[in-house]
C-alpha positions in Angstrom: 137.1 -170.1 59.6 140.0 -172.4 59.0 142.1 -172.6 62.7 145.7 -173.7 62.1 148.4 -173.4 64.4 150.7 -170.6 64.1 154.1 -172.8 63.6 152.5 -174.8 61.0 151.5 -171.8 58.7 154.0 -171.0 55.8 156.5 -168.0 56.1 155.7 -164.9 53.9 159.2 -166.3 52.4 157.2 -168.8 50.5 154.3 -167.0 49.4 153.4 -165.3 46.7 153.1 -161.7 46.8 150.4 -160.9 44.6 148.1 -162.4 42.4 150.0 -161.4 39.0 146.3 -160.3 37.6 147.3 -157.2 35.8 145.4 -154.1 36.4 142.8 -152.7 33.4 143.0 -149.0 33.8 146.4 -147.1 34.9 144.1 -145.4 38.2 144.2 -148.3 39.6 148.2 -148.5 39.9 148.4 -144.3 39.9 145.3 -143.6 42.8 146.5 -146.0 45.4 150.2 -145.2 44.6 149.7 -141.5 45.6 148.2 -142.0 48.7 151.1 -143.8 49.4 153.3 -141.3 48.6 151.1 -138.9 50.2 150.8 -140.3 53.7 154.5 -141.2 53.5 155.3 -137.7 53.9 152.5 -137.2 56.5 153.1 -139.8 58.3 157.2 -139.5 58.3 157.6 -139.7 61.7 155.5 -142.5 62.8 157.1 -145.7 62.7 153.5 -147.8 63.7 151.9 -148.0 60.3 152.2 -150.2 57.1 150.6 -149.3 53.6 150.7 -151.1 50.9 149.2 -151.7 46.8 148.7 -154.7 45.2 150.1 -156.8 47.9 148.8 -160.4 48.9 147.4 -160.4 52.6 147.0 -164.0 53.8 145.0 -164.4 56.7 143.1 -168.0 58.1 139.6 -166.9 57.7 139.0 -168.3 54.4 139.3 -171.6 52.8 142.9 -171.8 53.0 145.7 -169.6 54.3 147.6 -170.2 51.0 144.9 -168.7 49.6 145.3 -164.5 49.7 143.2 -161.5 49.3 144.8 -158.8 47.3 143.5 -155.0 47.7 144.1 -152.6 45.5 145.4 -150.8 49.1 145.2 -151.7 52.3 146.7 -149.9 55.5 147.6 -151.3 58.6 148.1 -149.5 62.3 150.1 -150.7 65.1 153.1 -153.0 62.8 156.5 -151.8 61.4 156.7 -149.9 58.2 159.6 -152.2 57.6 159.1 -155.7 59.1 162.8 -156.8 60.9 163.6 -153.6 59.0 163.3 -155.7 55.6 160.7 -154.7 52.9 157.8 -157.1 53.1 157.1 -159.4 50.3 153.7 -160.1 51.2 151.5 -159.4 54.2 150.8 -162.6 56.7 148.1 -161.5 59.6 150.2 -164.4 61.7 153.4 -163.1 61.7 152.2 -159.3 62.1 150.6 -159.9 65.8 147.3 -161.3 64.4 147.0 -157.5 63.1 144.8 -157.2 60.5 144.3 -154.6 57.7 142.0 -151.0 59.2 141.2 -149.5 56.1 141.1 -151.5 52.4 140.7 -149.5 48.8 139.1 -151.3 46.4 139.0 -149.8 42.7 136.0 -151.3 40.5 136.6 -151.7 37.1 135.3 -152.9 33.9 136.8 -156.2 35.0 134.0 -156.6 37.7 136.1 -158.6 40.7 132.9 -159.2 43.4 133.8 -155.5 45.4 130.2 -155.7 46.7 129.6 -159.1 47.3 132.3 -161.7 47.8 135.0 -159.2 48.4 132.8 -157.1 51.2 131.8 -160.3 53.2 135.6 -161.4 53.2 136.8 -158.2 54.8 134.1 -158.2 57.1 135.2 -162.0 58.3 138.6 -161.1 58.3 137.7 -157.1 60.7 139.0 -154.9 58.3 137.2 -151.6 60.3 137.1 -149.5 57.0 136.2 -150.8 52.8 136.5 -148.5 50.8 134.8 -148.7 47.6 135.8 -146.0 44.3 133.9 -146.4 41.4 134.1 -143.5 39.4 133.2 -145.1 36.0 131.1 -147.9 36.6 128.9 -146.9 39.8 125.3 -146.7 38.0 125.7 -149.9 36.8 126.3 -151.8 40.5 123.5 -149.3 41.5 126.1 -147.5 44.3 127.4 -144.3 44.1 131.0 -143.6 42.9 132.7 -143.2 46.4 131.7 -145.1 48.9 132.9 -146.1 52.8 132.1 -148.7 54.6 132.5 -149.2 58.5 132.5 -152.7 60.4 129.7 -152.9 62.7 128.9 -156.1 64.4 130.3 -157.9 61.9 128.4 -156.5 59.3 129.3 -152.9 57.1 127.3 -149.9 57.0 127.6 -147.4 54.3 128.7 -143.7 56.6 127.8 -140.7 55.1 129.8 -137.7 54.0 132.8 -136.8 51.5 135.4 -136.6 52.7 134.7 -138.7 55.5 136.7 -138.6 58.4 138.4 -141.9 60.1 138.7 -141.2 63.9 140.2 -144.5 64.6 142.8 -144.2 61.8 143.5 -140.3 62.7 143.1 -139.3 59.1 139.8 -138.5 56.2 139.6 -140.0 52.5 137.7 -138.3 49.8 137.6 -137.4 46.4 139.6 -134.0 44.6 140.6 -132.6 41.9 144.7 -132.5 40.9 147.1 -132.2 38.3 148.8 -135.2 37.8 151.7 -135.0 34.7 149.9 -132.1 33.4 146.7 -133.7 33.5 143.9 -132.3 35.5 142.1 -135.2 37.2 140.0 -136.8 40.0 142.2 -138.5 42.8 141.9 -140.0 45.7 143.6 -138.1 48.7 143.9 -137.6 52.4 141.7 -135.1 54.4 142.2 -133.8 57.9 139.9 -133.7 60.5 138.3 -130.4 59.3 137.5 -132.0 55.6 140.3 -129.8 54.5 142.7 -132.4 51.6 146.2 -132.9 51.9 147.1 -132.0 48.5 149.5 -134.0 46.7 153.1 -132.0 46.7 155.5 -131.6 43.3 158.3 -134.0 45.0 155.2 -136.6 45.3 153.9 -136.4 41.8 157.5 -136.0 40.4 158.0 -139.3 42.1 155.2 -141.0 40.9 156.1 -139.6 37.1 159.0 -141.5 37.5 157.8 -144.7 39.1 155.1 -144.7 35.9 157.7 -143.8 33.3 159.9 -147.0 34.3 156.9 -148.8 34.5 155.9 -148.0 30.8 159.3 -148.6 29.4 159.0 -151.8 31.3 156.2 -152.7 29.4 157.4 -151.5 26.0 160.4 -153.3 26.6 158.4 -156.4 27.0 156.2 -156.1 24.1 159.3 -155.6 22.1 160.8 -158.8 23.6 157.3 -160.8 22.8 157.4 -159.3 19.3 161.0 -160.5 18.5 159.9 -163.9 19.8 157.1 -163.9 17.3 159.0 -162.8 14.4 161.8 -165.4 15.3 159.1 -168.4 15.6 157.7 -167.0 12.0 161.0 -167.1 10.8 161.2 -171.1 12.2 157.5 -171.7 10.2 155.6 -171.8 13.5 152.6 -170.2 14.2 152.9 -168.1 17.8 149.1 -167.9 18.6 149.0 -171.6 18.6 151.2 -171.8 21.7 149.6 -171.6 24.2 
């Protein structure tokens, strides 16, 4: 563990907001954002929480405070929704009065990223109370279940039993359910109440998410077209774009 005076730690204004690693399937972006939009509706009157998707978390329990961990999603309690009235670029524990995330979600995909080993150990050192691993397609590859909730107990994670799982310290439960999103029936993660009843996604939440997805697809298509035009120009100049690094 690295201890460093607070006044010598970098500001989030000077730190990257993410690791810029592209997701390898669309659910890695869709499902955490659905949780975010749903929670924003369920806890709309509360201002003491912050939920982020694919945002860098900077801390002082690793090799350097400049090396973040980037969960697929995380929830912190007891912090401002908007820090000083502004949106966060990243989350630095030392700028949040030492508040570490209470809940972290990691989604296992084709490109395995040590969700069951290194990341689990890191979140335990950091003090994350609940660590949820969602692995709908590759769980047999790792000899795990598709949905697992771990709770920190004496500095190590213990696998919890039951789904949906009620997180009493958070005041909400989480589990899998079926939902029609954009006309497609699929498995999603939903928040649940203390009786195990799912908080279904509203039509407005789904509509908002579809707008975000459409905008992202347009951005990706514009980027692809730009790359194609650049490649065509380079070839017209006798340059093979595949040889440029």
